C-alpha positions as CSV (number, residue, x, y, z in Angstrom):
1,M,123.1,-68.0,53.4
2,K,125.5,-70.8,54.2
3,K,128.2,-69.1,52.1
4,I,127.9,-65.9,54.2
5,K,128.2,-67.8,57.5
6,F,131.2,-69.7,56.2
7,H,133.0,-66.5,55.1
8,A,132.1,-64.8,58.4
9,R,133.5,-67.7,60.4
10,R,136.6,-67.8,58.2
11,G,137.1,-64.1,58.6
12,A,136.8,-64.2,62.3
13,A,139.3,-67.2,62.5
14,C,141.8,-65.2,60.4
15,L,141.5,-62.2,62.8
16,V,142.1,-64.4,65.8
17,L,145.1,-66.0,64.1
18,A,146.5,-62.7,63.1
19,A,146.1,-61.3,66.7
20,A,147.7,-64.4,68.1
21,A,150.6,-64.2,65.7
22,L,151.3,-60.5,66.6
23,F,151.1,-61.4,70.3
24,F,153.5,-64.3,70.1
25,C,155.9,-62.8,67.7
26,G,156.9,-60.0,70.1
27,M,154.7,-57.2,69.0
28,Y,153.4,-57.0,72.6
29,E,156.2,-56.6,75.0
30,G,154.2,-56.2,78.3
31,D,153.5,-53.1,80.3
32,Q,155.6,-50.1,79.1
33,V,156.3,-46.5,80.2
34,L,156.9,-43.7,77.8
35,V,160.0,-41.7,78.8
36,E,160.6,-38.3,77.3
37,T,163.9,-36.5,77.6
38,V,165.6,-33.4,76.2
39,Y,168.9,-33.8,74.5
40,T,171.2,-30.8,73.9
41,V,172.9,-31.1,70.5
42,K,176.7,-31.2,70.5
43,A,179.1,-30.3,67.6
44,G,179.1,-33.1,65.1
45,D,175.7,-34.5,66.1
46,T,173.2,-35.6,63.4
47,L,169.6,-36.9,63.8
48,W,171.1,-40.3,63.0
49,S,173.7,-40.1,65.7
50,I,171.1,-38.8,68.2
51,G,168.9,-41.7,67.3
52,E,171.8,-44.2,67.7
53,K,172.5,-42.9,71.2
54,H,168.9,-43.1,72.4
55,L,167.6,-46.2,70.6
56,P,169.3,-48.7,72.9
57,L,167.3,-47.1,75.8
58,N,164.1,-48.3,74.1
59,T,163.6,-51.5,75.9
60,G,159.8,-51.6,75.7
61,G,159.5,-53.0,72.2
62,R,161.1,-53.4,68.8
63,R,161.9,-50.2,67.0
64,Y,164.2,-49.6,64.1
65,L,166.5,-46.6,63.7
66,P,164.7,-44.9,60.7
67,E,161.3,-45.2,62.6
68,F,163.0,-43.8,65.8
69,I,164.4,-40.8,63.9
70,Q,161.0,-40.1,62.3
71,G,159.6,-40.0,65.9
72,I,162.3,-37.4,66.8
73,E,161.3,-35.3,63.8
74,E,157.6,-35.6,64.8
75,L,158.3,-34.5,68.3
76,N,160.4,-31.5,67.0
77,P,158.6,-30.0,64.0
78,W,161.1,-27.1,64.0
79,I,163.7,-29.5,62.6
80,R,161.7,-29.9,59.4
81,E,161.2,-26.1,59.3
82,Q,165.0,-25.7,59.5
83,G,165.5,-28.1,56.5
84,Y,166.5,-31.0,58.8
85,T,169.5,-29.2,60.1
86,I,170.4,-29.0,63.8
87,H,173.1,-26.9,65.5
88,P,175.1,-27.2,68.7
89,G,173.0,-26.0,71.6
90,D,169.6,-26.9,70.1
91,K,167.3,-28.8,72.4
92,V,165.8,-31.9,70.9
93,R,163.0,-33.8,72.5
94,V,163.4,-37.6,72.4
95,N,161.0,-40.3,73.7
96,Y,161.3,-44.0,74.0
97,W,159.4,-46.9,75.6
98,V,160.8,-48.7,78.7
99,K,159.5,-52.0,80.0
100,K,157.8,-51.6,83.3
101,A,159.4,-53.5,86.1
102,E,157.5,-55.9,88.4
103,D,157.6,-53.3,91.3
104,G,155.8,-50.7,89.2
105,Q,159.0,-48.7,88.5
106,H,160.5,-48.5,85.0
107,G,163.9,-49.7,83.9
108,R,166.9,-47.7,83.0
109,H,166.6,-44.3,81.4
């Protein structure tokens, strides 16, 4: 019985420490607003270049370019159906997180 209590306490302590580590390491960036926009593909655009254009707008948390591009693909399933090719004039939905300002408005977009 003592062993079970010890392991339960140790497990709870580990969960608390893990949550604190995530919080203090920047995983929680405060209140955020999800912004969605539609981008019209131009000649020479790729998913990578579209991601590079929009990723700097993501001020609400840390995201990396491959993850961001995967999000674009998930928002636009037709891209997969077309064999990951896009053409000038295509409309691509893009979303990103923006830190919520103190006054309730959100930052740049």
